[in-house]
N, C-alpha and C positions, 0 to 999 in steps of 0.2 A: 581433548577437552579444551575449550576456550574459557578463560576466567576473566573476571573484571566486572565493573558495574555496567549492567545492560538494562537501563531503565526506559529507554525509548525504543519501542519495537514497532516496525511497520510490516504490513502484509501487502505483497505485490503479486501481480500475475495478470494473465490475459483475461479477456471477458469470459464469464462463465466459470471461473476457477473456484468460486465460493468464498471469496475474501470476507465479505460481510458476515457470513455465518461463522467462519472460523475466527474472526476477530472477536465476536461476541462470546464464543465458546472459550477462547483463550482468556478473555477477561474474567469469565466466571471461574475458571480453574485457578487463576492467580488470586482472585479474591478469596476463594475457599482455602487457599494456602496462607492467607493472612496479609496479602498485599493490598494496599490502597491503589486502585486502578482508575485512570481516566481513559475512557474509550471515545475515540472521535473518528472522523472520516474526512476524506478529500474527494472532490472539492466540497466544502461545507464546514460544519462544526461551529460556525458563528452566524449571526444574522446576515452579515454581508456575504459570507461564504455560501450560504444556502441560496441567496438570490443569484449569485454567480453560477452556482451549480445548475439552477434552472435554465439559465441562458446557455451554458455549455452542453449539458446533457439532454435536457428535455425540451429545449426550444425548437423553433422551426429549423428547416434545413437550408436557410439562406446561406449562400456561399460565403466562406470566410477563409482566411489563410491560416495555415498551421502556426504561423508566428502570432497571429491574434489569439488563437487558442492558448498558446504558451503564456502569453502575457496575462490572460484572464485566469488561468490556473494559478499562476504565481501571485496574482493579486489576492485571490482567496487564501493561498498558502501563507502569505505574509500576515494576514489578519489572524489566521489560526495559530501561527507560532506565537504572535504577540499576546493574544487574548486567552489561549487555552494551553498550548503545549509548554511554553516556557514557564508560566506560573505553576503548572502542575509539577514539572521537574524541580522547580525551586522549593516546592513543598515536599520533595523527596518521594513523589508518587511514581508509579510505573505508568507510562503512557503507551497505549496501543492505538495505532492509526491505520485505518483502512485506506491504503494508498498514501504516497507522499511524493517527493520530488522525482524519484526514479521513474514514476509513471509518466511524467512529462518527457523525460529522455527516451523512454520506450516508445511512446505514442507519437509525439511530435518530432522526436529525433530519428529513431530507427524506422518508425512507421511512415513518417511524412517527409523526412529528409532535412529537417532543420539542423544546422550545425550544432554538434554536441557541446563544443566549447562555449558557444554563445548561451546555450541552455544552462550550462553549469554556472556561468557568470550570473545569469538572471536568477538562478536558484540561490546563490550566495547573497545576492541583494535581498531577496524575499525572506530568507531564513536567518540572516545574520551569521551564516556558517554552520548552523545547527544541522547535524546529520544523525540518522538513526544509529543506535548501537547494534541492533540486530535487524536484519531484513529477511523475512520469511517469504520465499518465492513459491507460490502455489502454482505448479506447472501442470498444464493440461493441454492435450492436442487441440489445435484451433477448432477443428470440426466438432469435437466433443463439447467444448465450451460454448460455441455458438448454438449448437443444438439444444443445450440446456437452457440458454437464454430464450430461444425461440419458443420453448414450451410455455413461457410465461405470457401474460397479457400483452398485446401489442403496445399498450400505453406505457409499459414498463421498459420497453427497449430504448436504449440511449441513441443519441444521434450517431455515435460511432458504430452502433450495431445495425442501424437501418439505412444509413446513407450509402449511396452507390460509390462515393469517394473512398469509402472504407471497405474494400472488398476482401476476399479471402487472402490475397497476396499481402495486403496491408496488415492484416492480423497475424499472418505468418512472420512478417518482419518484426512486429511487436514482440511476439514470443521469442524469436531468436535473439532479439536485442536484450530481453531479460536474461536469457541464458548466458549471453556474453558478459553482461555486467556481473552476474553471479560468479562466473568462472574467473573473472579478473580480480575479485575481492572476496575470496572464500572465508576470510576471517570475520566478515560482517554478514555474509549471505548464507542462508541454508536453503536448499532446494527440496521441496516436498512434492511427492507424487499426488496430485489432487484429482486423479482420475478414478479413485475409489470412492466408497460411500463416506459421507461427512464424518461419521463417528470414527472411522479408521484414519481419516486425515487428521482429525483432532488429536488422536493418539500419537500419530507421527510427530506432530508439532510438540506435544507434551514430552516426548522423548528428548527433544532438544532443550527442554527447560526443566529437567528432572530435579535439579537442586533447588530451583525456585518453588516447584510444586511440592517437594518433600524436603524442606530445609533441615540441614543437620547442624546448623549454627543458630545463634540467636537472631531474631528477625532484624536487629539493628545492623547486622553485618552486611558488607557489600554483597550484591547479588552475584551469583555465579551461575553461568548458563553453559550448558553442554551443547556442543555442535558437532 
């Protein structure tokens, strides 16, 4: 068991892992347990962030460097931390974020080869050093995740899913990068098998949050999360 205040929770994983669905389900469960929850996403979550999201994910396939992507992701991240995440944490709320800085290391670092140290420096500038208390990695084989995404409308595919620059090998590097990050910091990461149905995945996540979902102490006590 890992104990301590775990108010900032992020969900990470390769494309098609179901992060958005599970972030919403987790928020609902925590609210049902009496927590005040702010649910947000990256890139996005603020007016500026949503505009940057359109450029990064849904824009045209004009060539751009992975360094440019990293800068844009961190611009959106900086605004989100300042306007949404930090104020919510200051109000003693639980924050759940669909992706955060580790996505940039996974995609632009492991996937596209940008120096990890430089990305972490950029992250610290954007976030002021804020890091998640708990990172839930929804792990799914690349072929399964991309097949899930392909079943959706073509207009829903992101640039990272439809561009020839981001082939199967790219997505494999992203997945392996996530697994390496999780293995290097098991106190903050928990790996969930996201290859099963969404209800079963939600139950797996809940098992790591048992004391939050079924508090045995007054709600004013520090959160305790099982991993």
